[in-house]
Phi, psi and omega in degrees: 000125179051025184058008180235353183231135173240130176258138174230156178236148178243169173298336186270012175069030181243139174259138179236121174267126174254091190264115187286130183247115181293157168298166181294325186285355191240163167260177181292331180285329181264087182280018186295327185254015191278070173267358178249139181214155177261146188235130181232135176238138180199165178278324174066024180084003179284131175251348185222182186298137179270116197259343177204153174217148180208126185285135181280158174301322174292134189298129177089353186262171178201164176234152180231147178240133190238158178297343173284353182090359178266149172250130181242132175250133181241140178278343177094340181275335180231168183277343185260141181289146177273339180212141176240122184254120175252154179155329178286146182266343181223182190303145175276126191243349189205144174225146182200167168256144177231129187253127176259112182273154185176204179292336169219125186289155182232124176260128178240155175267132173248144183223145173241157188212161173291351177278007179077018179235159167242150185225151172251136182228139171271103182294338182285332181254350180061032178249150166285125185250356182191140180234124175248097190268184166088007182287160171272088186065220184302138186242142167252148188228152177204108175292146185251162178248097187295327195294329182266006190227076190299335180300336180275348194263014173293147191090179181244156170289164188276202185287339175281348177088355184234151185218149176203187186213152177211150176242142182234150175230138184249155180274351175086181174236151183281129178228112191056240184257011178236163178252121182228175183066030169283125186225143171266123177240149174251128182241144174266123184246123182233136182267137179266186184284341184268357179099355176273163185239137176262125176251136179227131185292121180270323177199160177230138178225127182234084186235008177265148177263012182198171187302139182278118190259341183187156180228149172211157181242127176271112179294346185269320184256350182060031174261145178261138178241132174237145177239160186209164172290356180271006169085017183234152174242122188249125174265119189247159168284125181284350170277327182246348191069354183292134182287128173270317179229153173231126186244136179227142179294133184282059182237148177306318175251108177311132181276170174278128181264110187276334182203158175212140180230138177263130183248018172101145172063036182082013184257144181220154173236133176241142177238146193231160181287348179267011167089038181227150165241125187253139174248127187245146174229107179282001175266350178285167179287327179246086179286347186275346183249136169310138168290328183202149175233114194252117191278148178224152182285037182161175183299142179257117189265331182206164182216140185225133175282133173255160192293342180270005182103343183275179173214154180243147180242153174245119182251158188289350174276009173083015185246138175261129177237137180249130183243141185228153171256000181271123176301327181283353176253003183297137178293168179292154182299331181287323176296310180300317179295322183292321176298314181298319180292322180295322178301307181304313187290322178300318185284321175298324175285326178284341178289334183271356181070174179292152180275165185299320173305320185280336176287328182292335178276000184281152170295153181283149185292326179282002178250015192281339183291343177259359172255110183270138178292153183279331186202158181289130179096350182302129176261131186231133169261127180247162174256134178216115175055044178079008176244150176272119184244120182275132181222149180246137184278122174259119174298319185299309186262357177058052182217155172272124176257122184288134184265312183153179180284143180262109189237000190078185181277163186232118180288342176277359181290144180192195178227154172229123179061024184085000175260124176282132182230148179295323178228145173221121180242153175278135171230132179266135180253121174295132176260151179298136182081012179101168180090162179228145172233152184250125179255166182236139176243133177252140186217137180249138182309138180095340182284157172286116179303326179296315182298319183288327171296318176304311178296319183297319179291320179291320178304319185243014168056058186259162182296132179295336181296352183273356185309303183293331175294315179294317177303315185292319183301317180293327180292341181255038183285070188248357181096352180278182183300133177286146177291151187259121177279134185080003178290141176278129185299339176270359185275341175070020176291124183228058170294143186292337175241142177301142173235154180204156179283141177288157180291334188279338184267342183250329185065003175222163174290163180302323182299341188236020173302140173297344179291351188103171181292117180286160179245129177255140179294323193243014175242124357294161177285129185253012177232170186233159183284140181258124171250097183241001181220032174084191186247138168278167191293320179296306179306311185296329171291330173291324174294321179285330180290322176290325175294332175285317179301310189287331176307318183292320179290330180280350178305119177089354182258123176063029176085007180278154181233150170302139177303130176279158183309319181298310176308306181304316178298325181291320177295317177299316181298309181311305188299320176302317182298316184293320181294329181279068185302328184291352180247008176316320185291343182238004172253165181223159177242123191283159180291328172304318180290320180295308189302319180298321174299313182293322177301314180293316175307323186278331189252338182291146169300149188303314181296356181247000185273346188293338165289331175290324173298313174304317181297318180297323176301306179297328178300321191297339187280343177286129188297327181285341177270331193285000000 
């Protein structure tokens, strides 16, 4: 506000005014040395979390969006709002200004909400003049500038003589375990003779793979930017919404991008849940790599562009930080060192994941059906078998959708041939005539280690006898010394990567090697696989495929018969129920499905029943069947 005051809102329903005090040698306009500030905190009528803030066009004022669904307008001179705008049914998540151009311009406030709507407000009358409904849950808003984009000016102004444009982004809807229908919409705004505004959708674009978390406009280039939970920032043509560039944070697993701000001349700042602020320059030769990544000691919830080219971030540690490219405004070396140390300590703590004591305090996964989410998209961590499981609330289906295990960051993460993996491990291969080459195997959390091992063997034409050993190696991904495949137990070899002879150098399996019978550290396997969380879709498809194949082979043997279309449909329905673990609280398994499994187990030949046994074991995990 007025280049001298910064306002921040908190989850505790408090507003904080940071009024900068210049040094004696500078004026208020020369804010290069404004490192001292006065702080004032007050509620301003808020009873819930403050979710959005926007400086008003009038000097010194601002607008707040709150989780109670209300918008409050402040003049900056007092602690009480001068207007309270009501109409949204759920929390307000985004605010922006929209200018309707004509003989005399009219400036309106735009708001987006969890209720799936965007609204336009006239602050002079404190009335809503337009409702843009039909969005997919949470809405982000950004006013556009049509005067600088001739392609947007097709058509005519309304009876009121004024016209404008706005972009909205939606968070999408839950479909199974995925979020779909995340859309960018461009709206044509036309004023009627009575002051109301009619909004018409100009175009829709659905190119994000996750909820859209924020929008911004670069006033220099007139490009629209959007950020998403899919880990990308897309720079768009503001007249068509089509993406010009797609930027992605350079991490093995893309983080959730919670906010984006334009700082001018094609430069943007994105902030993430893993505690980073990245600075991008789309006018540079290398736009795919951030110019700078600024670490924070916690999740960075928001970023704000400042009039002088600086930007401010709001971090989960409750601190607002201002970053600058101007040497004269640079913080002290002590402050910079303290931030770097705090960021390093935070990342070290997050890399270890939650402790056993922290996990024990979490709500139980099997009791999630009785715990209702407070809002769409809310993330809750549960405990299941000693692990922390993150889930997201879907208001549409009234269920918790499992996101994955909370494990902290993983130093073993990496990429192979451009494909990112949660873990990348080395495996050494003996070459013909001596020497060793190192291959890399990639594994993602939740994958079947045996499937990953088999693919690795197939890709590199290795001996099939190594399947169990490679799978066992993957299962022991703890960061300790890796097991050595084919190692003699008495040799004491403790190489960091497992080694094995290549099939091309031996021509035979390890069991018939001329060097004698090898001794394996991990063969035979002395542990068993645990299916404690149902089956994933891909393994279940393989089980069903094997059942169909075996039913044809079993036909006519020992009184067995090929599966009828009705029986096959029953088994496919059962498999779908088992895979949908997030619906266990509301799905059932019929007696007909159970009876069919028992019948097939009794009538099929023994050599063909192992996929049936797999199916039977997984059925028991469903509460209704057990």
